[in-house]
N, C-alpha and C positions, 0 to 999 in steps of 0.2 A: 445510212441504213437503206434508204430507198434504192440507192444504186446497187447495193449488194443483192437486194431482193430481186430487182429487175434482171440482174445478170443470172441469178439463180433460176429464175423463172425461163430466161431465154435458153439456158443450158438445158433445163428439163423438156423444153419444146424440142430441142435438137435429139434428145434421148428418146422422146415419145412421139416422133412423127407420125406413127401409125394411127395415133388417137385423132378422131375428128368428131365434133359435135354439130348436130343439125341446129341447134340453138345456141345463142351466144351465152358463154359462162366465163367466169374469171379463169384465166389461164393457170393460176395456181392450183385450182381445183381439178381442172381437167388434166393436168400433167402430174399430179401427185400419183405416185405408185410405190410398191413395197419392194425395193431391192433386198438381196441377201448378202451380195458381196460387199464386204467393208475392209478397211485397210489395217484395223488393229490399233490406229492412233488413238491416244487418249483426247477427251473432250474437257475443257476448263469448266470450273464450277459455274461460271457466269452463263455459258452456253447452255449448260444442262438446266439450270434453274430457269433460263429464259423459256425453255419448252414446258416446263411445269407452270410457269407463269402463265403462258398461253392457255393451258388447260384450266387454270383457275378460274378464268373469265367465261367459262362455258354456261349457258343457261340450265336451270334445273326447277324442278317443281318446288314452289315455296322457297326458292333460293336455298335449298338445303344442302346443296353441294355434297352429295354423298360419296364422291370418289375419293380414294387415297391411293397413293403411289409409294410402293416400297422399291427402293432402287440399290443397285450395287455398281460401282465403277470397276473398270478392269485394273488389276493390280492392287486390289484393296483386300482386306481380310473378309469382306462381305461376298466377294465375286463368286467364290465356289459355292457359296449356300444357294445363291439363285441359279448359277449355272447348271449344277447338279439336279435341279428339278426338271431340266428339259429332256425330252425324248431324244434318243440317240441321233436321228436324222437332222434334228435341229442343232445339235451341239456341233456338227461338221462345219456349219457356217457361222454359228453366233460366237464362236471361240475368237472371231476377229472384231466382234462388237466392242464399242467403248463403254457402253451402259446397258444393263439389263434392268427392267422394270416390271414388277408384279402390279397389276391393277385390281383393286378390290373396290366393293361399294356397299355402303351402310344400307341395311334394308329398311329400317325404320326411319321416320323423321326424328329429328333432335328435339323439336319443340314440344311434341307430345307422344313420342315413341309409338306412334301407330305406324303400320305397315305402308311403306311408300311403293305403290305399284310401278313406278317409274324410275326406281332407283337404278336399274341396269340400263335403261335408255339415257338417262342423264349422264352416267358414267361413260357411255359411248360418245356422247357429245364432247365431253372433256378430252377423250382419246383423239377424236378428229381434230380438236383445237391444237393439241400437241403435234399430231402428224402434219397438218399444214404449217405450223411454225417452223418444224424440222425441214419440211420440204423447201420452204421459202429461204432457208440458209444453206440448201444444197447438201443436207444430210441424208443419210439412209435411215429410215424408220420402218420397221416390219413388226406387226403384231401377230401373235401365235396363240393357238390353243394346244399345241403340242408340247404339253409338260403335265407333270403329275400334280393334280389340284389338291388332292388330299394331303400329299407330302408338303405342298406349299403351305397349307393351313397349319400343319404340325410344326414344321421347321421355323416358319416365320411368326409362329404364335398369334395367328389371325383369329380374332374372336368370331363366336358363332353368329353374331348378329351382322357380320359382313359376308358378302358373296366374293368368292375368287373369281375374277372374270376373264383375265387374259395376262400374257407376258408380252413384253416389247423389248426388241433389240434396236439400240441406236448406234450409229457411228458415222465415220466419214466413208463416202462411196469408193468402192475399190473396183478393179476391173473384173470382168465376169470370169476371166481366167483364174482367179483366186478360187473358184468354185469347182466342185467335181463336174465331170462332163454332163451328168443329167441334170444338175442345177444350172449349168451354163445355157442350155436350151431353154430354160424358163426365165432367165434373167432378162426380162423385158416387160414393158408395161402391157397389160391384157386389155380387152374391150369390156364393154358392159352391155347388158340386155337392152333392147330398144324401149322407148318409154311405152310403146304400145302393150308390152308385156307386164309392165308394172304399175300403169297409172290407169285408174278406172274412175270414171264419172258417175256419181250418183249411187252406185251399188257394186258389190263384188262380181266379178264375171271370170270365168276360167280362160 
């Protein structure tokens, strides 16, 4: 497993040579990005469940684990139900994904049913675990807000005590030429704001 992960990281580094960090960070974090181009190949259940297993180990307040994942594999009866939730621009490229996922988060703690102010934060931690695991395997994984949230709640019968958070497309990476020209231009890792804009010692500053 270590060898395959190392090879995946090495490939990510080749794909993301423009990314530079002024401080030392794990290459897996630095070179994770969100490709859209996928091959349409199916993923086996062991691979899919390994991604969810990585998400399962995320931290959460009171170990409440509020995240839930509703997924559909390509070429199964469930695929259209999730695919049809997507906005048209996202359908253009997600049609070649192997798996679609809707992430939801339980609003209240299970042990006392009181509101958990961090339920969305905790679900985000689980998503990041999934994304990093996928990246370590050389897979493409891309999160989206471009879908019908209310339709997702209705069609997937999501209870009111869960927030609908995001959708994810997962698949094997494809060449950027699989995408329309306007998306090909965006099919590359992007940069991040410098720490001076997002880190503040002691108090908030503009």
